[in-house]
C-alpha positions in Angstrom: 135.6 125.2 85.1 132.3 123.3 85.3 129.3 124.4 83.3 125.7 124.3 84.2 124.1 121.5 82.1 121.3 122.4 79.7 118.3 120.2 79.0 115.8 120.1 76.1 112.5 121.7 77.1 109.5 119.6 78.0 105.8 120.2 78.8 105.0 119.1 82.3 101.5 117.9 83.1 100.2 117.2 86.6 96.7 115.6 86.6 95.0 116.2 90.0 91.7 115.2 91.4 89.9 118.4 90.2 92.3 120.2 87.9 95.2 119.6 85.7 98.2 121.9 85.8 100.4 122.3 82.8 103.5 124.3 81.9 106.4 124.6 79.5 109.6 123.7 81.3 112.8 125.3 80.0 116.0 125.3 82.0 115.1 125.9 85.7 111.8 127.8 84.9 108.2 126.9 84.2 106.6 129.1 81.6 103.0 129.7 80.7 101.7 127.6 83.7 98.0 127.2 84.0 95.4 125.1 85.7 92.5 123.6 83.7 89.4 121.9 85.0 89.2 118.1 84.6 86.1 118.4 82.4 87.2 117.6 78.9 90.4 115.8 78.1 90.5 117.3 74.6 90.6 120.9 76.0 93.6 120.0 78.1 95.2 118.2 75.2 94.8 121.2 73.0 96.5 123.4 75.6 99.4 121.0 75.9 99.7 120.8 72.1 100.1 124.5 72.0 102.7 124.5 74.7 104.6 121.7 72.8 105.2 124.1 69.9 107.4 126.1 72.3 108.9 129.5 71.7 112.4 131.0 71.7 113.8 127.9 73.3 112.4 125.6 70.7 109.7 123.0 70.7 109.2 120.6 73.6 111.1 117.3 73.4 108.5 115.4 75.4 105.3 115.7 77.4 105.8 114.2 80.9 102.7 113.5 82.8 102.0 112.6 86.4 98.6 111.7 87.8 96.6 110.9 90.9 93.4 110.6 88.8 93.5 107.8 86.2 89.9 108.4 85.3 91.0 111.6 83.7 94.7 110.9 82.8 93.9 107.8 80.7 91.6 109.6 78.3 94.0 112.6 78.4 96.9 110.4 77.4 94.9 109.1 74.5 93.9 112.7 73.4 97.6 113.7 73.7 98.6 110.9 71.4 96.1 112.1 68.8 97.2 115.8 69.1 100.5 115.5 67.4 102.5 116.2 70.6 106.0 115.0 71.1 106.7 111.7 73.0 104.3 111.3 76.0 106.0 109.8 79.0 104.2 108.8 82.2 105.7 109.3 85.6 105.8 106.0 87.4 105.8 103.6 84.3 108.2 105.6 82.1 109.8 108.0 84.5 110.7 106.8 88.0 110.8 109.1 91.0 114.3 108.5 92.3 113.7 109.6 95.9 114.3 107.3 98.8 111.5 106.8 101.3 111.0 105.5 104.8 107.5 104.3 104.2 106.1 100.9 105.1 104.6 100.6 101.7 105.7 103.2 99.1 103.5 101.7 96.4 100.5 103.6 97.9 102.0 107.1 98.1 100.7 109.6 95.5 102.9 110.9 92.8 101.9 114.4 93.7 103.3 114.1 97.2 106.6 112.5 96.0 107.1 115.0 93.2 106.5 118.0 95.4 108.9 116.6 98.0 111.5 116.0 95.4 111.3 119.5 94.0 111.3 121.2 97.4 114.3 119.2 98.7 116.3 119.8 95.5 115.8 123.6 96.0 116.1 123.8 99.7 119.0 121.3 100.1 117.8 120.8 103.7 114.9 119.2 105.6 111.6 120.5 104.3 107.9 120.3 105.1 105.7 120.5 102.0 102.1 121.6 102.3 99.9 120.9 99.2 96.5 122.6 99.6 94.1 121.4 97.0 91.1 118.9 96.9 93.0 117.2 99.8 95.5 118.9 102.1 98.7 116.9 102.4 101.6 117.8 104.8 104.7 115.8 104.1 108.3 115.7 105.5 111.6 115.2 103.6 114.5 114.9 106.0 118.0 116.5 105.6 119.3 113.5 103.7 116.5 113.8 101.1 114.4 110.8 102.3 110.7 111.1 102.0 109.5 110.3 105.5 105.7 110.5 105.0 103.1 112.8 106.2 99.3 113.4 106.7 96.3 113.6 104.3 93.2 115.5 105.2 90.2 117.1 103.3 90.9 120.3 101.5 88.8 123.5 101.8 86.4 122.7 99.0 86.0 119.1 100.2 85.2 120.1 103.7 82.6 122.7 102.5 81.0 120.1 100.2 80.8 117.6 103.0 79.0 120.1 105.2 76.5 120.7 102.5 76.0 117.0 101.7 75.7 115.8 105.3 73.4 118.5 106.6 69.9 119.6 105.7 70.3 123.4 105.6 73.9 124.4 105.1 74.5 126.1 101.7 76.9 125.0 99.0 79.9 127.3 99.0 83.3 127.6 97.3 86.4 128.6 99.4 86.8 132.3 99.8 89.8 134.5 100.7 89.8 135.3 104.4 88.6 138.8 105.3 90.1 139.8 108.6 87.9 142.8 108.8 84.9 140.6 109.7 86.6 139.3 112.8 86.9 135.8 114.2 83.1 135.4 115.0 81.1 134.0 112.1 78.5 136.7 111.4 76.2 134.5 109.2 76.1 130.9 108.3 78.3 131.2 105.2 80.9 133.2 107.1 80.9 130.7 110.0 81.5 127.8 107.5 84.3 129.7 105.7 86.0 130.4 109.1 85.5 126.8 110.2 87.2 125.2 107.3 90.0 127.7 107.2 90.7 127.3 110.9 90.6 123.5 110.5 93.1 123.6 107.7 95.5 126.0 109.5 95.2 124.1 112.7 96.0 120.8 110.9 99.1 122.4 109.3 100.5 124.0 112.4 100.0 121.0 114.6 101.5 118.7 112.0 104.5 120.9 111.6 105.1 121.0 115.3 105.0 117.2 115.4 107.4 116.9 112.5 109.8 119.4 114.1 109.7 117.6 117.5 110.3 114.2 115.9 113.2 115.6 113.8 114.5 117.7 116.6 115.0 120.7 114.3 112.7 123.2 112.5 112.6 122.5 108.8 111.9 124.9 105.9 108.2 125.2 105.2 106.9 125.3 101.6 103.3 125.5 100.3 101.8 124.7 97.0 98.4 123.8 95.5 95.3 125.7 94.3 94.4 127.0 97.8 97.9 127.8 99.0 97.8 131.5 98.4 94.3 131.8 99.9 95.5 130.0 103.1 99.1 131.0 103.5 99.8 134.4 101.8 101.5 136.4 104.6 101.6 133.5 106.9 104.4 133.7 109.5 105.1 130.0 109.4 105.1 129.2 105.6 108.3 130.6 104.1 107.7 130.0 100.4 104.6 129.5 98.2 105.5 127.8 95.0 102.4 127.2 92.8 104.4 125.1 90.2 106.1 122.8 92.7 104.7 119.6 91.3 105.6 120.6 87.7 109.2 121.4 88.9 109.2 117.9 90.5 108.2 116.4 87.1 111.2 118.2 85.6 113.6 116.8 88.3 112.3 113.3 87.8 112.7 113.6 84.0 116.3 114.9 84.4 117.1 112.0 86.8 115.8 109.5 84.2 117.5 111.0 81.2 120.7 112.8 82.2 123.7 111.8 84.3 124.4 115.2 85.7 121.6 116.9 87.6 121.5 120.7 88.1 121.2 121.1 91.8 120.9 124.9 91.8 118.1 126.3 93.8 
């Protein structure tokens, strides 16, 4: 009888445009996941060092880091090297993402998009649309054979709101807020109108893109959302089937397993 393989724990680190998400990966689970602002690399490194010490499952065997923001990830890697952490491996240079693509130029695709697609497909084992709602909103499609077909990139909620403030004379600076249905669909003041506008732009983008993907694929794929604004946008949404905050960290784990172990645990 076959047994489920076990893997030494790692600390997964995903450097984004605004925040870095970290978590202790043991088995199929991410523990103690948290998002930290990209303000001070030493603060993030200290958190990673604490996670490296582990718990009941033992210390981490490595720190595995992905990045779409080299301005922060380069000094972070230096800080990690000085923190006494285990081996620090970089996705891309040290850890390849072993996922086929149908892109014209796969050298330009962000690691975050590929890793989220890899994790979502490994768990769904079917065609899947992955929505990542953060500084940018990306909507990507992985087909039923596990090939990353591509997707769309658009401004996220905070980026749209910042653009409105920067490009106009009187609109206020706002942070995204959770939708309050009790106020209705008509913006009752300027701030409310701005919040409704960016929310509707994001939801319209997502729904239209999913419809295009389904029409091109001639089947309706599973829909998964992740990212810092995913719960704000999609909690209770009738289209999005799963919200997985740690999807990119799970993708880092999958890429690490692919690079270091012959047998991959394909359980969902």
